[in-house]
Every structure is written in C-alpha cells, then in structure tokens.
Phi, psi and omega in degrees: 000145179296149182294350184272344192275133183240331186235145176202141174232127177276128179235131178218161177220110188293321178304305177283354189051045183253146175208138176215140173252109178260125191239159174172175179261348179255123188305306189293323176297316175294321175299317181293318175299316172309309174297316183293325177297314181303313179295319181294319180288325177292324182287325178292323181288321176298318175301313184294313179304313178293316177298319185291322178292320184292319184288323179293320179302310182296317169302318181295323176283347185280130174236323184280145180296325181300317180292330177288318177302319181295314176307319178298326178295315176301310178292326178292330180291314174305317177300311175303321183287330169294320182286325179287334176297314180297325175294331182250028185302317177289315179301327180297321185287344182288351181261001194243132166274109180287351180289139184292122171273100185303325187292328183282350174276342180285152183252109173241034180285147180288147176313123191281346177274133182290152170303132174303137180251126181286125175291142177297118183297147176292160182305145177282153184295139186277133177289128177285142172240146189295341169280357169306142186305324188301330187257001176283131181258129182253112176279129176264190182295321177298319185296329184278318183288318178260096184308314188293333175298313184291327181296311182309314180300320177297322176296317179294329179288320180293322174287324170304310177307307182299320178294318178292329180283324176292317178296328174294317178301321177301303186300320184296315176303320178293320186290317184293329178288314174306318180295314185296313176299315180298315181298315180298318178294320174294325180292326180291312177303310177302313182291328169293323182293322178297314185296314185290321178299315180300314182301314182297317185285333173291321173301316181297318181294322180291326179288315178295325173297317177301307180297322174296317176302312183302316173299315180292323178287329170305301178305326181278359179067040169298126187305306186294329183285324175294325179294311187299322182299310188289335174296323183289317181299318180290326181294331180288343190284129181263128182232172176297162183302324187293344180280140183286328177050070182212147181197172173224141191231143171225145185218147173229122178291339177296311181266339190064029184253130171252129182246126182250108167270114189243134180278121184262158172290152167278150183310326185291342186276341185288135178290144183238352175296129186252314192202156182229128186232139179262118173259113194289328182290333174254358179056048185210159181262139177240141178253140174246132186249148176297155190284157179307322179290328179282327177290318179299323181287323180290325178301311184301313184300317175311307185302311182295324176298316182297320185293315182286327183287321178297316178299315186292324185290319176298314182284323183294324182279351183283074184287343184266355185056047174273349185252106167284324183209146175236136169251121187253117172246114178272131180235147180231125173269121186219175173242121177300115186295336185275319189252337181083358179281144177286145187222140172232112187228143175278124181241359183207135184216132172207144179242140181220137170285148184301308188290326174297314187286319177292353173281339186287144170263096185292341180288340181241014182273162161258124189312309186290325178293319183295317179298317175298329181284336174272012179058038178290162184253131173177152171301159182291338179235093191293337179297338177286350178055040176286128184290146174227152174292116176309137178302325175209140175269157169286138182277099181265008180285128174281120187292351178288344190282145182223171189275138189280168164220158189294125178234315194293326183289351183262347185291127173251163188304323190273003188286139177265112182294331176295347182245010181291158166302142190288323174301315178296324184288324169301316180293322175310309181297318177302312183299312185289326172288334179293319173297326185289326188257344179297329184293339180254013185090000184278172178217155181232128182240144178271137174274170182300152179276102188243332179064035186250014181075013188265219176284122177267326178208155179231126177252137181243103182262115187289346185304134182292335178266307182256008187268193181128201182274134179233128174263137183233132178232144188243125180233109181271083186254158172241357178242169184291139178281118186276178179298332185298318178306314192286320175302322178292321175304317182292319178297313174303318180296315181293310184308322178282354188063033182274159178272340181203152174240131183244123170247117181253129176220166180276341186254217179244162174257146182285169177295329183289332176287321176291330178284323177298321185288345178302137173070010178248153179286056186239140175234121175254118184240112183278191191295321173301321177294324182293312180302319178296317184293329178288318181289327174310322183254027168090012186237140182234147175199191182218156176241109180234098187295327182283331171309308188295315181300319180299313183305309180302317185296313183300324174297326170294000000 
C-alpha cells in the first residue's frame, strides 16, 4: 500500500466476479466511493440478469427458423458492439469532463423518515344527563290513577340513568387513559424522530465538512489529498466489465510528478466473439471468433489506449494544476502458460508532461504512434507480456521508518524496564521482536519517535499462513493499561491493513482490555510476558513499577 493511504475498503461482486480495493486518507470519501461502486455493480448485475432472462425466454420461445436467424443477427450485433467498445476506449473519454464536481460528493439528502403525525383521537364518550329524552317518563291515564305504577316508571328511569352514568364514568376513564397513552407514544416517537434527524444531519455535516476539507487540501497540493483526488478521477472512468480497474498512486508536491501503477486486463479477458450464424440444415447456432492475430492486435491497441486515456483523464481533471508530469506504468497479472505460475509484469511505461500532452489532439491520433511520440517504453508486441523497467517506480518505502540503535545488548539484569527512557524502550521492543521474527526470515522496523500512540514498530512476517504485516505498539507504563489503548491498537491495525496488532507494556492490562481483544487479531503482552520474551532470547531484566513511579516523581 502507498504511504498515503490510511483507509481502505474491499468491494466485491460475486455475480460479476469483480473486486476493487478502494483506498484513501479520508474515511468518508472512501466510504462514498465504495458505496458508489457497489451501486454501480448492482445496477450492472441487474441489467445483465434482465438481458439474460430476456435472451433465454426468447430462445425458448423461438420455434420458427426466421426467428432463429434474427436471434443470430442480434447476437452478432452485440458481439460487434463489444469489439467496437474496445476499439473506442480512447474516443469515449474525449466526450467526458473528467474534473471532479466536489458539490456532487456532498450529501444534501433530506431526512428520509417523515415526521410522526399524531392520530386524531376518537370522539369522547358523551355524558348522559337526566334531562335526556331517554330518561323522560311519559305517564298514561292508568299511571296517573295508580300512583305506585307511575312512581315505578320514574324509579326505573332514574336507575337507568344511574347505570348509564356509571358506565360513562368507566368509559371516560378508559378514554382519558387511552389519550394519555397515545400522547405519550406520540411524544416518544417525536423525540426519537428528532434525535434520529439530528444524528442524520450531524453525520451529513461531518461528511460535507470532510469533503470540503479534502477539496481545500487538494487545492493546497497536499500530497495525500492529490492522491485521493486522482483516485476519484480514475474511479469515475468507465471501462468494460472485463477490466480489473485497480491501481496504486504516488505523488510528490515537490516535483509535481504523479506515478500510477495501473492494472491492465490480461489478453484472455478480452471478448473474441465476432459473429453468430444460424445453420438451418443442422438447426444450430455456430460462432465465429476473431483470429489470434486480430486478438493480439486488438490487445495492443487496448493497452495503448488505456495508457493515453489515463493520462488524459488525470491532466484534464487537474483543476488545481497539481500535475506537472504523470508516469503511467501498466501491469498485467497473468498465468505463465509454460510454467502455470502466476506472474505480474510491467509491460508498458510512459511519462508525459501536462503541457506537452494537452497539446495533442487525441481525437485524431493513432494510439501506438502517439505512445511512441511520448517516448514510451514497451515491447513491439505488448500481447507477449514482455516485462520492461518502469520509467519511475512508486516509492513504497514507509517514510516513518528510522534507523534503530542497540539497546538490548546493553541491558543488564538489574535494569528496571519500567524506568527506561521511552525511546530506548521502543528500540528494545523492536530488537527483541526482531530476534523473534528473524528465525523465520521476518524483519522489524521501528518508526519515528512521535509519542502519539500510533505505530512504534512494524514487523513483516513472510510465513504464508500466519504471516503478513504486524503492527507493534510499546507502552512503558506504570499503571494498569485500560481498554482505550487496546481500542487504539485495533483501529491502527485496521487502518494499516495489518494482519495482527501486538501491544507490549511493562505494566498489566485491565479485564476490559482483555475482553475487548477477544476474537480480534490482537495480542496483549504484559510485563511478565515481556520478561519471558527477553529471557527466551538470552537477556534478563526486571520490572519494578513502584520504583519507576518514584524515579519519575523525583525527575519532576
């Protein structure tokens, strides 16, 4: 990985057999590019599925010979369209403005969830009153004569009223309780909505501020920001599905030179179908493919076009005038037919100055002739995959690495590790891990002394199963190491693209630290582990935390 990258996301699509490693220093830009790539591939896959279903349905439905001839013509047209697309790779980019529209990267979507609406309550139960017609007693002739009869009717009406009023009181209580619950639910839903909306908008603002900062850093020609910008430019470039579209980039603001290591498609990835014909006598379809000579010629043309197109896109998009020159190195991952071994070779390399290149009229150039005019390097037959030396290599050396100095051999049995100079302690850790890894051919490098909690040393283990890049942090502590230090180590391990993280301390780790490390590619080595590791390689020392604390206090 280039020294500029801090974040990376693997994006893949099983159906399309696509894979990309999207990298950059800005987390949100990387996330957005990854999301955009996923959406593009999903859309591509859906189109492919729809087209395949239609073709299959049509083939199943076809019975008539004329329909089969028509299908053969359609397949021929599709095959020719793919070949024409390859032939027009360079022309395609001339119709596109490759500059990044920063505003389009910002997120200004409205909060997607609608504001909760309080449901209109059902009508409240109506309180019965004694004057209601229902409770009015109509006395007839006999009711007036027989007083008790009339009184009974009055008592029944009064009792009915009392029963109805009691029932109303019950319903009224239930109604008021339902109203209270509805209001409480609405208020809770509204508060959740307000909280989610605020979090959504805060995230939006954070993303947009990050994009604005990236833009400002790009205009200031900050190396990492220029790399990120050029990454976006190349990510926006549309190529056929069979192209890997992967690259590595390095940039120096001092020289204004951008170096691009670009992955080219292998010749086996190119389509070769030329035409499809229906043979009525056999009732079958026959395919015609382009000849090997034509395929070789097409492949060479495609490679030249990719090189010129990449230069054009980067220069045209260079709104900050960050690029004085671009070096394009084209690499091909292939399988050696003679040995069956995987191979990765640079087969083409070219450097172009911005003013020189923009003076070319790419609409009328012949790609190979233009490449030669730029004094590009490559064999006369690119399809032979003959390797060439790149005009300029990407500097993949991590500039954080510094020269170590000897500590462990000067260590004496009575030395208290917890009281060591912190820089000596970091060198000690590097040395002891160098001894640990060197037996298997590994190496350990120490980084610049920054005391920022970042990487203190990096181990490179060549073992094909358990090996890889290993981040090592050294903590000369006198107190218990909490979970925050382990979280930091995990984040650093992920950001560095390492396979494992190791945290070494002179003290002890708290239970929360061990709990967090469970199931993660992390190793925690406390003071006892460190002493054991030293003794394993023939060195003895001691750790006295109280003595160290006293020593540090006296120094103050």
